[in-house]
C-alpha positions in Angstrom: 0.0 0.0 0.0 1.2 3.5 -0.8 1.8 5.6 2.3 -0.2 8.8 2.5 1.9 11.8 1.6 2.6 15.0 3.5 0.6 16.9 0.8 -2.4 14.7 1.5 -2.3 15.3 5.2 -1.9 19.1 4.6 -4.9 19.1 2.2 -6.9 17.2 4.8 -6.0 19.7 7.5 -7.3 22.5 5.3 -10.5 20.6 4.6 -11.1 19.9 8.3 -10.3 23.4 9.6 -14.0 24.5 9.9 -15.2 21.1 11.1 -12.9 20.4 14.1 -11.1 22.1 16.9 -7.4 22.7 17.2 -6.7 21.0 20.5 -4.0 22.3 22.9 -0.7 20.8 24.0 0.1 21.1 27.7 3.2 20.2 29.7 3.1 17.8 32.7 5.8 18.4 35.3 4.8 15.2 37.1 5.1 12.9 34.1 8.3 14.8 33.1 9.8 13.8 36.5 8.7 10.2 36.0 10.1 9.8 32.5 13.2 12.0 33.0 12.5 14.2 29.9 10.0 16.9 29.1 6.5 15.4 28.6 3.6 17.1 27.0 0.0 16.0 26.6 -2.0 16.5 23.4 -5.5 17.2 24.7 -7.6 15.5 22.0 -10.1 14.7 24.9 -11.1 18.3 24.4 -11.9 17.8 20.7 -15.4 18.3 19.4 -17.4 15.2 20.3 -14.7 14.5 22.9 -12.5 12.3 20.7 -10.1 12.3 17.7 -12.7 10.2 15.8 -14.3 13.2 14.3 -11.2 14.0 12.3 -11.3 10.7 10.3 -15.1 10.7 10.0 -15.3 14.3 8.8 -12.6 13.9 6.2 -14.1 10.6 4.9 -17.5 12.3 4.6 -16.1 15.4 3.0 -14.7 13.2 0.2 -18.0 11.6 -0.7 -19.5 12.6 -4.1 -22.8 14.4 -4.3 -24.6 11.2 -5.2 -23.1 9.4 -2.3 -24.1 12.2 0.1 -27.6 12.0 -1.1 -27.7 8.2 -0.3 -26.7 9.0 3.3 -24.1 7.3 5.5 -24.4 4.5 8.1 -22.0 3.4 10.9 -21.9 1.0 13.8 -20.3 2.0 17.1 -20.7 1.9 20.9 -19.4 5.4 21.3 -16.8 7.7 19.8 -17.0 6.7 16.1 -20.8 7.1 16.4 -20.5 10.6 17.7 -17.8 11.6 15.2 -19.9 10.4 12.2 -23.1 11.9 13.5 -21.5 15.3 14.1 -19.6 15.4 10.8 -22.8 14.3 8.9 -24.7 17.1 10.7 -22.2 19.7 9.7 -22.0 18.5 6.1 -25.8 18.0 5.7 -25.6 14.3 5.1 -28.3 11.9 6.5 -26.8 9.5 9.0 -28.0 6.3 10.6 -26.0 4.9 13.5 -26.4 1.3 14.9 -25.5 1.0 18.6 -25.7 -1.9 21.1 -28.5 -1.8 23.7 -26.1 -1.3 26.6 -24.4 1.8 25.2 -23.7 4.4 27.9 -26.5 7.0 28.0 -24.3 10.0 27.5 -23.0 8.6 24.3 -26.4 7.7 23.1 -27.9 11.1 23.8 -24.9 12.9 22.2 -25.2 10.8 19.0 -28.9 11.6 18.8 -28.3 15.2 19.7 -26.1 15.5 16.6 -29.1 14.6 14.5 -28.4 11.0 13.6 -31.1 8.4 13.5 -30.0 5.8 16.2 -31.0 2.2 16.0 -30.4 0.2 19.2 -29.9 -3.6 18.7 -27.8 -6.4 20.2 -25.8 -6.7 23.4 -22.4 -6.3 21.8 -21.1 -4.2 19.0 -21.0 -7.2 16.6 -24.7 -7.1 16.1 -24.7 -3.3 15.1 -21.8 -4.0 12.8 -23.8 -6.7 11.0 -26.9 -4.6 10.9 -25.1 -1.6 9.5 -23.6 -3.6 6.7 -27.0 -5.0 5.9 -28.5 -1.5 6.0 -25.9 -0.3 3.5 -26.5 -3.2 1.2 -30.3 -2.7 1.4 -30.4 1.1 1.1 -27.3 2.1 -0.7 -26.0 4.2 2.3 -22.3 4.5 2.4 -20.8 2.4 5.3 -18.3 4.5 7.3 -15.7 2.2 8.8 -14.1 3.4 12.1 -10.5 2.8 11.0 -10.1 0.5 7.9 -10.1 3.2 5.2 -7.4 5.3 3.7 -9.4 8.6 4.1 -10.0 7.8 7.8 -6.2 7.3 8.3 -5.5 10.6 6.6 -8.1 12.5 8.6 -6.7 11.1 11.9 -3.2 12.0 10.7 -4.0 15.7 10.8 -3.5 15.4 14.6 0.1 14.6 13.9 0.6 17.8 11.9 -0.9 19.8 14.8 1.4 18.1 17.3 4.5 18.9 15.2 3.5 22.5 14.8 3.0 22.9 18.5 6.1 20.9 19.5 8.6 20.7 16.6 11.3 19.5 19.0 9.4 16.3 19.8 11.4 13.1 19.7 8.9 10.4 20.9 5.2 10.2 20.4 2.9 7.8 22.4 -0.3 6.7 20.7 -3.0 4.3 21.8 -3.9 1.5 19.3 -7.2 -0.2 18.7 -7.8 -0.9 15.0 -4.9 1.3 14.2 -6.3 4.3 12.3 -5.1 6.9 14.6 -1.5 5.7 15.0 -1.2 5.0 11.3 -2.2 8.5 10.4 -0.2 10.3 13.2 3.0 8.2 12.6 2.8 8.8 8.8 2.1 12.5 9.1 4.7 13.4 11.8 7.4 11.3 10.2 6.8 12.9 6.8 7.0 16.3 8.4 10.2 15.4 10.4 11.9 13.9 7.3 11.2 17.1 5.4 13.2 18.9 8.0 16.0 16.3 8.2 14.9 14.8 11.5 13.5 11.6 12.9 10.8 10.9 15.4 10.0 7.7 17.3 6.3 6.6 17.4 5.3 4.0 20.0 1.9 2.4 20.1 0.3 1.3 23.3 -2.4 -1.4 23.6 -4.5 -2.7 26.5 -2.9 -6.1 27.3 -6.4 -7.8 27.4 -7.0 -6.8 23.7 -3.6 -6.6 22.1 -3.7 -7.8 18.5 -0.8 -5.8 17.1 2.2 -7.5 18.8 1.2 -10.9 17.4 0.2 -9.5 14.0 3.5 -7.6 13.7 5.4 -10.7 14.6 3.5 -12.6 11.9 3.8 -9.9 9.3 0.1 -9.8 8.7 -3.1 -9.0 10.6 -4.0 -11.8 13.1 -7.1 -12.1 15.2 -6.5 -12.7 18.9 -8.8 -13.8 21.7 -9.7 -10.7 23.7 -10.8 -10.5 27.3 -12.8 -7.6 28.9 -10.9 -4.4 29.4 -11.9 -1.0 30.7 -10.3 0.5 27.6 -13.2 -0.6 25.4 -12.4 2.2 22.9 -9.3 0.2 21.7 -10.7 -3.3 22.3 -10.2 -4.7 18.8 -9.5 -8.3 18.1 -7.9 -7.9 14.6 -6.0 -5.0 13.1 -7.4 -3.2 10.2 -5.8 -4.1 6.9 -5.3 -0.6 5.8 -3.7 0.7 9.0 -1.7 -2.4 9.5 0.0 -2.0 6.1 1.1 1.4 7.2 1.9 0.7 10.9 4.3 -2.2 10.1 6.5 0.3 8.2 6.3 3.5 10.3 5.6 2.5 14.0 8.8 1.9 16.0 7.4 -0.2 18.8 4.2 -1.5 20.5 3.9 -2.0 24.2 1.0 -3.2 26.4 -0.5 -2.0 29.7 -2.9 -3.6 32.2 -6.3 -2.4 33.3 -4.7 -1.5 36.7 -2.1 0.5 34.9 -4.8 2.4 32.9 -6.8 3.0 36.0 -3.8 4.6 37.8 -3.2 6.7 34.7 -6.7 8.1 34.7 -6.3 8.9 38.4 -3.0 10.7 37.8 -4.6 12.7 35.0 -7.5 13.7 37.3 -5.4 14.6 40.2 -2.3 16.1 38.6 -3.6 17.6 35.3 -7.3 18.1 36.2 -8.2 16.2 33.0 -11.0 13.8 32.5 -9.8 11.1 30.1 -11.4 7.8 29.0 -9.4 4.6 29.5 -8.4 4.3 25.8 -7.1 7.8 25.9 -4.9 7.2 29.0 -2.8 4.2 27.8 0.2 6.4 26.8 0.3 7.9 30.2 0.0 4.4 31.7 3.0 3.3 29.7 5.0 6.2 31.1 4.0 5.4 34.7 4.9 1.8 34.4 8.3 2.3 32.7 7.2 0.5 29.5 8.7 3.3 27.5 12.0 5.2 27.6 12.9 8.5 26.0 15.9 10.7 25.5 14.2 13.9 24.5 10.8 15.7 24.4 7.9 13.3 24.5 4.2 13.7 23.7 1.4 11.4 24.8 -1.9 11.7 22.9 -5.0 11.8 25.1 -7.2 10.5 22.4 -10.6 10.9 24.1 -12.5 12.0 27.1 -15.9 10.3 26.7 -16.1 8.2 29.9 -19.4 7.4 31.5 -19.7 9.0 35.0 -20.6 5.6 36.5 -17.6 4.0 34.9 -15.4 6.9 36.0 -16.5 6.3 39.6 -15.6 2.6 39.4 -12.3 3.3 37.6 -11.3 5.9 40.2 -12.0 3.4 43.0 -10.0 0.8 41.1 -7.2 3.3 40.5 -7.0 4.2 44.1 -6.8 0.5 45.1 -4.1 -0.1 42.5 -2.2 2.9 43.8 -2.4 1.6 47.4 -4.6 4.6 48.3 -7.7 2.7 49.1 -8.2 -0.8 50.6 -11.2 -3.0 51.6 -10.6 -5.4 54.5 -12.6 -8.4 55.7 -12.1 -9.2 59.4 -13.7 -12.1 61.3 -14.7 -10.9 64.8 -16.0 -12.7 67.9 -19.7 -11.8 68.3 -19.5 -9.7 71.5 -19.7 -6.0 72.3 -16.8 -3.7 71.8 -15.1 -5.4 68.8 -16.0 -2.8 66.2 -14.9 0.0 68.6 -11.6 -1.8 69.1 -10.9 -2.2 65.4 -11.9 1.5 64.8 -9.5 2.6 67.6 -6.6 0.6 66.0 -7.3 2.1 62.6 -7.4 5.6 64.1 -4.0 5.0 65.8 -2.4 4.2 62.4 -4.1 7.1 60.6 -6.4 5.0 58.3 -9.6 6.9 57.5 -12.7 4.6 57.4 -15.0 5.3 54.4 -17.5 2.5 54.6 -18.4 -0.2 57.1 -20.5 -3.4 56.8 -21.1 -5.6 59.9 -22.9 -8.9 59.3 -23.6 -12.3 60.9 -24.3 -13.9 57.5 -21.5 -15.4 55.5 -20.1 -18.7 54.4 -17.7 -20.4 56.9 -18.8 -18.3 59.8 -19.1 -19.8 63.2 -22.3 -19.1 65.2 -20.3 -16.9 67.6 -18.6 -15.0 64.8 -19.4 -11.9 62.7 -17.7 -10.4 59.7 -16.6 -6.8 59.6 -15.9 -5.4 56.1 -14.2 -2.0 56.1 -13.1 0.3 53.2 -10.3 2.7 54.3 -8.2 5.4 52.8 -4.5 4.7 53.0 -1.3 6.6 51.9 0.5 4.0 49.9 2.0 0.5 50.1 4.0 1.2 53.3 0.9 2.5 55.1 -1.1 -0.5 53.8 1.3 -2.9 55.5 1.3 -0.8 58.6 -2.5 -1.0 58.9 -2.6 -4.7 58.3 0.3 -5.3 60.8 -1.5 -3.3 63.5 -4.6 -5.4 63.2 -2.6 -8.7 63.1 -0.6 -7.6 66.2 -3.9 -7.1 68.0 -5.0 -10.6 67.3 -7.2 -10.0 64.3 -7.0 -11.9 61.0 -7.7 -9.3 58.2 -7.8 -10.2 54.6 -7.7 -7.7 51.7 -10.8 -7.9 49.4 -9.8 -7.6 45.7 -11.1 -4.5 44.1 
């Protein structure tokens, strides 16, 4: 496949100028200290529709002929692609139908409808909407807009790379999340073309969620391979098989691909909330997770792309709790107690002495394995890190209790 040219990316940037926002680049002192070089964050979570997806969708739609526009477009998505297609179609005056699964988060559903698209809810996973969208296109003649496996999509996403270079021409390393591969294929091609034109090189490193990492195996095999995926909080990049179009580009222009766990991602979301005051969805935080876990090294200015900020508030609540637990800032203990007065007060006094703040308490006589004379005390407490966690557990054990930590 022929790589997109710098001229194509520049033409796309001109086309998209009235349709998208130019998102800011902000430095992070904390991440700079962690990585040992200046780190900046490309805030695509502040993009219109809350994600980079509108770039590719808008450019793809702008390239449709008048006849194709009259037929309308159709897409299937559980979130960001749906909103990107709906918003772009609204701005360009193109009828849009979006198939979404029944369990789609309410904010994403309302936003997609708010952009004027006709939304059809069907199926419990995204596979059903994908099939129905393809059938709809076959039946009606509507143009099917793929989320990543099309050259125009890749070129549209690559305009982010041009922006990044303009804002940070000294950049040496760029971190990009990978799902199907459209974003990193575009960004890597665009930024490397711009760097080459100025006699420089830039490293581009992809980051995947380890529960859904198709690229390492595919790159090793030299062709797209489907992998078995398991659930991940980074559902925006949970793709079992690379796209053919982006893979053909990525194998030539991406320098490395690393993976991060859900715990790593949750910690990254928490760091971005606390240190940068930024709300970022799990898929958008994987580059920061790679920095925090030491999965990447850099010798010069580094940029991590925060690709989206569309996280459901209920998921955010769970992710923050998970991130606190993964960062040893929060712990739930299960403690068997003799069923007699004063035991709860004794445990509370011990926790107060070691400075553990109790958030929630459950006291019950019902539970498997309990003796008639026993109760179970379950406590959620705030702690100050791993050392404090061990201090809390040690104090309880020294007093004769047998606490166990409940997995988050």
